[in-house]
C-alpha positions in Angstrom: 124.4 -14.2 480.3 124.5 -18.0 480.6 125.8 -19.8 483.2 126.9 -16.5 485.1 129.2 -15.7 481.9 128.6 -12.9 479.9 129.3 -13.3 476.1 129.9 -10.6 473.3 131.3 -10.2 469.8 134.0 -7.6 471.0 135.1 -6.6 474.1 136.9 -3.9 474.9 139.4 -3.0 477.7 139.6 0.5 478.7 137.5 3.8 478.0 139.3 6.2 476.2 139.1 7.4 472.5 140.6 3.8 471.6 138.2 2.2 473.6 135.1 4.0 472.4 136.4 3.7 469.0 136.3 0.3 468.9 133.2 -0.5 470.4 131.2 2.1 468.3 132.8 0.4 465.2 131.6 -2.9 466.7 128.2 -1.6 466.7 127.9 -0.1 463.5 129.1 -3.7 462.1 126.1 -5.0 464.0 128.5 -6.6 466.4 127.6 -7.0 470.0 130.2 -4.9 472.3 131.1 -4.1 476.0 133.6 -2.1 477.8 134.9 -2.5 480.6 136.7 0.5 482.6 139.0 -0.1 485.5 137.8 3.2 487.3 134.5 4.4 488.3 134.9 7.2 485.7 135.2 6.4 481.8 137.0 8.8 479.5 140.6 7.8 480.4 143.4 10.2 479.6 141.6 11.3 476.2 138.9 13.7 478.6 141.9 15.1 479.8 143.6 16.1 476.8 143.0 18.9 474.3 140.7 16.3 472.2 142.6 16.9 468.7 143.6 14.1 466.2 145.8 14.4 463.7 144.4 12.5 460.5 145.8 13.6 457.3 143.5 13.7 454.1 140.6 13.6 456.3 137.3 15.2 454.9 137.6 18.1 457.2 140.9 19.2 455.8 139.3 18.7 452.0 136.5 20.9 453.0 138.9 23.5 453.9 141.0 23.2 450.6 144.3 22.4 452.0 145.2 20.1 449.4 146.5 17.4 451.8 147.1 14.1 449.8 148.4 10.5 450.6 151.5 11.2 449.4 152.3 14.2 451.0 151.2 13.0 454.5 153.4 9.8 453.3 156.5 12.2 452.8 156.0 13.9 455.9 155.8 10.5 458.3 158.9 9.1 456.0 160.8 12.6 457.0 159.7 12.6 460.5 159.1 9.3 461.8 161.4 7.7 459.5 161.9 3.9 459.2 161.3 3.7 463.0 158.2 2.0 462.3 157.5 -0.5 459.5 156.3 1.3 456.3 153.1 -1.3 456.4 151.9 0.3 459.4 152.4 4.1 458.5 150.5 3.2 455.4 147.5 1.8 457.3 147.4 4.8 459.3 147.1 7.1 456.4 144.4 4.7 454.8 142.7 3.5 458.2 142.4 7.2 459.7 140.6 9.1 456.7 137.8 6.3 456.5 137.1 6.4 460.0 136.9 10.0 460.5 134.1 10.1 457.6 132.4 7.1 459.0 132.1 8.4 462.4 131.1 11.8 460.7 128.1 10.2 458.7 126.8 7.5 460.9 127.2 8.6 464.6 127.5 12.1 466.8 131.6 11.9 466.7 132.2 15.1 464.9 135.5 17.4 464.4 136.0 20.7 463.1 139.4 21.9 461.6 141.7 23.9 463.5 143.0 26.7 461.2 146.8 27.4 461.4 147.7 24.9 464.2 150.7 23.7 462.1 152.2 20.4 462.0 154.9 20.1 464.8 157.6 19.9 461.9 155.9 22.1 459.1 159.4 22.9 457.5 160.2 19.2 456.6 159.3 17.3 453.5 155.3 17.3 453.1 154.8 19.7 456.4 151.9 21.7 456.5 152.1 25.2 458.0 148.4 25.2 457.7 148.1 22.4 460.0 146.4 19.2 459.9 144.8 19.2 463.2 140.8 18.9 463.8 139.4 19.1 467.1 136.0 18.1 468.7 133.3 20.2 468.0 131.3 21.3 471.5 129.3 19.5 473.2 126.1 19.7 475.6 126.8 17.5 478.6 123.1 17.5 479.4 122.7 15.0 476.5 124.3 12.4 478.5 121.2 12.4 480.7 122.4 9.9 483.7 125.9 9.0 481.7 127.1 12.6 482.5 128.1 12.0 485.9 130.1 9.4 485.3 132.3 10.9 482.8 135.8 12.0 483.7 136.4 15.7 483.8 139.5 17.6 483.0 139.1 20.3 485.7 141.2 22.9 483.3 141.7 26.4 485.1 139.2 28.1 482.6 137.2 29.9 485.3 133.5 28.6 483.6 134.8 29.7 480.3 134.4 26.7 477.7 137.2 27.1 474.5 138.3 25.4 472.1 142.2 25.5 471.1 141.4 28.1 468.4 139.9 30.1 470.8 142.7 29.5 473.4 145.3 30.7 470.9 143.8 34.0 470.4 142.5 34.5 473.9 146.2 33.9 474.9 146.7 37.4 473.0 143.6 39.3 474.8 145.8 42.4 475.9 147.7 42.2 472.4 145.6 42.0 469.4 142.0 42.3 468.6 141.5 38.8 467.6 142.1 38.2 471.4 139.8 40.9 472.4 137.2 39.4 469.9 137.8 36.0 471.1 137.5 37.2 474.6 134.1 38.7 473.8 132.8 35.7 471.8 134.0 33.2 474.6 132.1 35.4 477.2 129.0 35.5 475.7 129.1 31.8 475.6 129.3 31.5 478.8 126.5 34.1 479.5 124.3 31.7 477.1 125.0 29.1 479.0 124.3 30.3 482.3 120.8 31.7 480.9 120.2 28.3 479.0 121.4 26.1 481.4 123.5 24.2 478.7 126.5 22.7 479.6 129.0 23.1 476.8 131.9 21.1 476.7 135.0 21.6 474.6 138.4 19.8 473.8 139.0 15.9 475.4 135.8 16.3 477.0 133.7 16.7 474.2 135.2 14.0 472.1 134.5 11.5 475.0 130.9 13.1 475.6 130.4 12.6 472.0 131.9 8.9 471.9 129.9 8.5 475.2 126.5 9.2 473.4 127.2 7.7 470.1 127.8 4.5 472.1 124.8 4.7 474.0 122.5 5.5 470.8 123.9 2.8 469.1 123.0 0.2 471.8 126.8 -0.5 473.2 127.5 -1.5 476.8 130.1 0.1 479.2 130.8 -1.1 482.7 132.4 1.0 485.6 134.8 -0.2 488.2 135.4 -3.5 486.3 139.1 -4.0 486.6 140.5 -6.7 484.4 142.1 -9.5 486.2 143.2 -11.7 483.5 142.9 -12.2 479.8 141.5 -16.2 479.5 142.6 -18.3 476.7 141.4 -21.6 474.7 144.3 -23.2 472.8 146.2 -20.0 472.5 143.2 -17.8 471.4 142.2 -14.9 473.7 138.7 -15.7 474.3 137.5 -13.0 476.8 138.5 -11.7 480.2 137.5 -12.0 484.0 137.6 -9.4 486.1 138.8 -8.8 489.6 135.5 -9.2 490.9 135.2 -12.8 489.6 132.9 -12.3 486.5 133.5 -13.7 483.5 133.2 -12.0 480.1 133.4 -14.2 476.6 134.6 -12.3 473.4 133.4 -14.5 470.4 135.4 -12.1 468.1 138.2 -10.7 470.0 139.3 -8.5 472.9 140.6 -5.4 472.2 143.1 -3.6 474.7 142.5 0.0 475.1 143.8 0.8 478.1 146.4 3.2 477.8 150.3 2.8 478.8 152.2 2.3 482.3 152.4 6.4 483.4 151.0 5.4 487.0 153.4 2.6 487.8 156.6 4.1 489.2 158.5 0.8 489.1 157.9 0.2 485.4 158.7 3.8 484.7 161.8 3.3 486.6 162.6 -0.1 484.8 162.0 1.7 481.1 162.3 5.3 481.2 165.3 7.7 481.2 166.0 8.5 485.2 164.9 11.0 487.0 161.6 10.0 486.8 158.1 10.1 488.6 154.7 9.3 488.5 154.0 12.9 489.9 155.0 14.3 486.8 152.3 12.6 484.5 148.8 14.1 482.8 147.6 10.7 482.1 144.6 9.2 483.7 145.1 7.5 487.1 144.1 3.9 486.1 147.2 3.7 483.4 149.4 1.2 485.3 150.7 -1.0 482.8 147.6 -3.9 482.9 147.6 -4.3 479.1 151.8 -4.7 478.9 151.2 -7.3 481.4 148.6 -9.1 479.8 150.5 -9.1 476.3 153.7 -9.9 477.5 151.8 -12.9 479.5 151.3 -14.4 476.0 154.4 -13.8 474.6 153.7 -10.8 472.5 156.9 -8.3 471.5 157.0 -4.8 473.0 158.7 -1.7 471.5 159.3 2.0 472.7 159.0 1.0 476.1 161.8 4.0 477.1 159.6 6.8 475.3 156.8 9.0 476.3 154.7 11.6 474.9 156.8 14.4 476.5 154.8 17.1 478.3 157.0 20.1 479.9 155.3 20.7 482.9 155.0 23.0 486.2 154.3 20.1 489.2 153.3 22.5 492.2 153.8 20.2 495.3 150.2 18.3 496.1 148.7 19.5 493.1 147.8 18.5 489.4 150.9 19.4 487.0 150.2 21.9 484.6 151.6 21.3 480.9 153.3 23.9 479.4 152.0 24.3 475.8 151.6 27.8 474.6 153.6 28.9 477.8 156.9 28.4 476.3 156.0 30.5 473.2 155.4 33.6 475.0 158.2 36.2 474.2 159.8 37.6 477.8 160.8 34.4 478.7 163.3 31.9 479.1 164.1 28.1 480.3 167.6 27.5 481.5 169.3 24.9 483.8 170.3 24.6 487.3 173.6 26.6 486.3 171.3 29.3 484.6 172.2 28.5 480.9 169.7 28.0 478.1 169.6 24.9 476.0 167.1 24.6 474.1 164.3 26.2 471.9 162.0 26.7 474.7 159.1 27.1 471.9 159.9 23.5 470.5 157.2 21.1 470.0 156.5 19.8 473.6 157.7 16.1 473.3 160.9 17.7 471.9 161.7 19.8 474.6 161.2 17.1 476.6 163.7 15.1 474.9 166.0 17.6 475.2 165.9 18.1 479.0 166.7 14.5 479.1 169.8 14.9 476.7 171.3 17.8 478.2 171.1 16.6 481.7 174.9 17.1 483.2 175.7 16.6 486.7 176.7 19.9 487.2 173.9 21.5 485.5 171.1 19.3 485.8 167.9 19.8 483.3 165.7 18.0 485.9 164.0 20.4 487.0 165.1 23.4 485.0 163.7 26.9 485.7 161.8 28.8 483.5 162.1 32.6 484.0 159.4 35.0 483.3 159.3 38.8 483.5 156.6 41.2 484.7 155.7 42.3 481.5 155.0 38.8 480.2 153.3 38.2 483.2 150.9 40.9 482.8 150.7 40.5 479.0 149.7 37.0 478.5 148.0 33.7 479.8 150.4 31.8 481.7 150.3 28.5 483.7 146.4 28.4 483.6 146.5 32.3 484.8 144.9 35.2 483.0 147.3 38.2 482.4 148.2 39.9 485.2 147.0 37.7 487.8 148.8 36.9 490.6 150.3 33.8 491.5 148.2 31.6 494.0 149.4 32.1 497.7 149.7 28.7 497.8 152.8 28.9 495.6 154.7 31.2 497.6 157.2 28.5 498.3 157.3 27.1 494.9 157.7 30.4 492.7 160.9 32.4 493.3 160.5 36.5 492.9 163.1 38.7 493.1 163.8 42.6 492.0 166.7 41.5 489.8 168.1 39.2 487.7 171.0 39.3 489.8 169.0 38.6 493.0 167.1 35.9 491.0 170.3 34.2 490.3 171.4 34.2 493.5 168.0 33.0 494.9 167.9 30.0 492.8 171.7 29.2 492.7 172.0 29.8 488.9 175.2 31.6 488.6 175.2 31.7 485.0 171.5 33.4 484.3 172.6 36.9 484.3 174.9 36.2 481.1 172.2 34.1 479.5 169.3 36.9 480.0 172.0 39.6 478.8 172.4 37.4 475.6 169.1 36.4 475.2 167.9 40.1 475.4 170.2 40.8 472.6 168.8 38.0 470.3 165.2 39.7 471.1 166.2 43.2 470.2 167.5 42.2 467.2 164.9 39.5 466.4 166.9 36.5 465.8 167.8 33.6 468.2 170.9 32.8 467.1 171.7 30.0 469.6 168.5 28.0 469.1 166.2 29.7 466.5 163.4 30.3 468.5 160.7 31.6 466.4 162.0 30.6 463.0 159.3 27.8 462.8 156.1 28.1 461.4 154.9 25.9 464.1 157.1 28.1 467.3 155.3 31.2 465.9 151.5 29.5 466.4 151.7 30.6 470.2 153.8 33.8 469.8 153.0 37.6 469.9 152.2 38.5 466.2 152.9 42.2 466.9 156.3 41.8 467.5 159.4 41.4 465.1 159.8 37.8 466.1 156.5 36.8 467.8 158.5 34.2 470.7 161.3 37.0 471.3 161.4 39.9 473.8 163.7 41.2 476.4 163.4 40.2 480.0 164.2 43.7 481.3 160.8 44.5 483.8 161.0 43.5 487.5 159.7 41.6 489.5 161.5 38.6 487.7 159.8 34.6 488.6 161.6 31.5 488.1 159.6 28.3 488.6 160.5 24.6 488.1 159.7 22.7 485.2 160.0 19.0 484.9 159.9 16.6 482.2 156.3 15.3 482.5 154.2 13.5 480.2 150.4 12.6 478.8 151.6 9.1 478.3 153.7 6.5 477.9 154.0 5.5 474.1 155.6 2.1 474.1 153.8 -0.9 474.2 152.3 -4.0 472.7 153.6 -4.6 468.8 150.9 -4.9 466.6 150.2 -5.0 462.6 148.6 -2.7 460.4 145.0 -4.6 461.5 146.1 -3.5 465.2 146.6 -7.6 466.0 149.0 -8.1 468.8 152.3 -9.7 467.6 154.5 -12.4 469.0 158.4 -11.7 469.0 158.5 -13.9 466.0 155.8 -11.8 463.9 152.7 -14.1 464.6 149.7 -12.8 465.6 148.4 -13.7 469.1 144.5 -14.9 468.0 141.9 -12.5 469.5 143.7 -10.1 470.7 144.2 -6.3 469.5 145.4 -3.2 470.8 145.3 0.7 470.1 146.3 3.4 472.0 149.1 3.8 474.4 149.2 0.3 475.0 150.4 -0.5 471.6 153.7 0.9 470.4 153.2 3.9 468.8 153.1 4.4 464.9 154.4 7.4 465.6 157.9 5.8 466.7 160.2 8.4 468.6 158.6 11.7 467.3 155.4 13.5 467.3 154.3 14.7 464.2 151.3 17.2 464.7 148.7 18.1 467.4 146.6 15.2 467.9 148.7 12.5 466.8 148.2 10.3 469.8 144.4 10.3 469.8 144.1 10.1 465.9 146.0 6.8 465.7 144.6 5.6 468.9 141.2 5.8 467.1 142.1 4.7 463.5 143.8 1.6 464.7 140.6 1.0 467.1 138.5 0.9 464.0 140.9 -1.4 461.9 140.7 -4.1 464.7 137.0 -4.1 464.7 136.8 -3.9 461.2 139.4 -7.1 461.1 137.1 -8.6 463.9 133.9 -8.4 461.7 135.8 -9.8 458.3 137.0 -12.9 460.5 133.3 -13.4 461.7 132.0 -13.1 458.3 
């Protein structure tokens, strides 16, 4: 520090996966690095997530013998993302991603493992893979973080003291139905017993990824400041040269500033300006610090923006006064339908979550709103499967008594929620379930649909709703983050409207416009690009500095 000014080679704004990836890469290149985090907890939305990354062609897929290739992955991105994103950015992602995963694996504790069978979200598309391309973080013992453990953002998932991977959950969801489910329950239970006996504090999912990244940064000598919101970007002769924090501290960046502070999910004004109506901050799963800071900083410098009308959709149960619950596997179980206010089905309930949210808005009508929709569940499915964080047969919380609507018959439930078409919709669906084919929306036709289904049934996603009591739960179009933001080039440089870069300014993660465009090709297609483009940004800075 000189004259009250702190100076680093790379200054990173935000401490999710993108922010940590940028700082870790800087240290691996011999550059000094500082991460400034707005809130008093590090980890951002990544810590609240599943922690998976979708990176075609990475070393873990090779080790599993999947035979993924650049050509196959490019065909898949062309089939899903299309021309909504420039080819140069798609190509850059397919180049940067595998190299980033390998370097972190070989030089840090940021390690992943393949998730067998977690299909791409459109596995039947050209280049799609039914075996999946998703990898998730290896378990991490929180104790390894030492004093940094206390300030990590925690997900607070309703797992009742159990640590489970996404692969574990897939089978645990079938604990009452399959031997694989029972074996998984035993393994997860023994893991909990061992942890209690040894004092270990195992983490999984997004918490494990953030813990591994924080540990790696600490080992490499990078710095992290908490409760350090950025007030403005500093510029000299049109170049971004650092940041000024809200408390008045000035931090200079010799090489560049990397914005990695997430989107604008928690800014109601921006949501109403850009997103489809209705929209609410109450429906988001993003970390609370995501209020569009990077977007505003970039726009003040003339940066171009794109995809501001899009979110990473997450159909959600939103009990009043509680954190929303993300319905992922819950929409794949049999004996369940989702209907509009008139009681009509309007989509494949098991579709990829972002697509389901898009359908919620596309199908919304004044006479039959889909915002909210109603999820209808019968007692048999409630007793068989994990639902909304509740184990099979576990009662709904008493505090939900005015939130969940119950009834002894579908006719009564129809009257209670004011959905006149519900009886006809359930009757039609039950016929499809008996036949094993959803003739209206093709539920269960895709390999992806079946991943969370019941393999003991003719169609893993279909069973009749015919066991009282019946339940109706409101579902809202939530999000895990907004996907629009600053337009960047293949090396994550922020671009102006005329396509020229803003010197010294880079962006990665949800504050940049998504390389996935309007869609969501696979599990981890948010965090994977966030890390890969953060890695690319710092490589560009390192190259520029010689």
